[in-house]
C-alpha positions as a printed Julia matrix, in Angstrom:
72×3 Matrix{Float64}:
 165.48  67.28  112.41
 168.67  67.66  114.19
 171.78  67.87  112.42
 175.39  67.16  114.16
 178.82  68.16  113.05
 182.24  69.12  114.49
 183.03  72.17  116.57
 185.35  74.82  115.41
 183.99  77.26  112.65
 185.44  76.47  109.1
 184.03  77.33  106.05
 182.28  74.12  105.17
 180.79  74.12  108.8
 179.43  77.54  108.23
 177.94  77.07  104.5
 176.48  73.61  105.24
 173.84  74.83  107.96
 173.08  77.47  105.93
 172.55  75.36  103.01
 170.6   73.02  105.29
 168.36  75.74  106.39
 167.26  77.19  103.45
 167.03  74.34  101.09
 166.84  71.07  102.94
 165.31  71.73  106.91
 164.0   74.92  107.3
 163.45  74.03  111.28
 167.02  72.1   111.63
 168.51  72.21  114.75
 172.37  71.72  114.95
 174.64  70.32  117.5
 178.41  70.93  117.34
 180.66  68.96  119.43
 183.94  66.75  119.36
 184.38  64.7   116.39
 184.13  61.48  118.79
 180.66  62.67  119.63
 179.44  63.22  115.97
 179.05  59.12  115.36
 177.1   58.91  118.83
 174.75  61.76  118.19
 174.13  60.25  114.88
 173.43  56.86  116.17
 169.54  55.62  115.58
 168.39  56.07  119.11
 169.44  59.72  119.06
 168.56  60.42  115.38
 170.64  63.54  114.4
 172.24  63.61  110.8
 175.77  63.98  110.6
 177.57  66.12  107.89
 181.13  67.33  107.46
 182.91  64.81  109.71
 185.02  61.89  108.95
 183.4   58.81  107.69
 180.11  60.31  107.27
 177.89  60.18  104.05
 177.47  64.16  104.01
 181.35  64.71  104.46
 183.94  64.95  101.86
 184.13  62.23   99.42
 185.84  62.0    95.8
 187.23  65.56   95.91
 183.93  67.33   97.03
 183.34  69.09  100.11
 180.49  68.21  102.29
 178.32  71.32  100.91
 178.7   69.5    97.54
 177.65  66.29   98.95
 174.76  67.5   100.52
 173.63  69.26   97.22
 174.34  65.97   95.46
């Protein structure tokens, strides 16, 4: 499966791919790009799962970071 997030390394964007590879999808492919490209890459035709980006399910919500959103 493809997973997509924003460019530029930050703690959540390093920890989330580790979590995904280790416990969710051991054959994951990761795409990193500008924030505006995340939603495009996550469109049904492109099929990537977005994480750690604004307004996505696996992002920051209710005081939880993206890593916690993936766990929950």
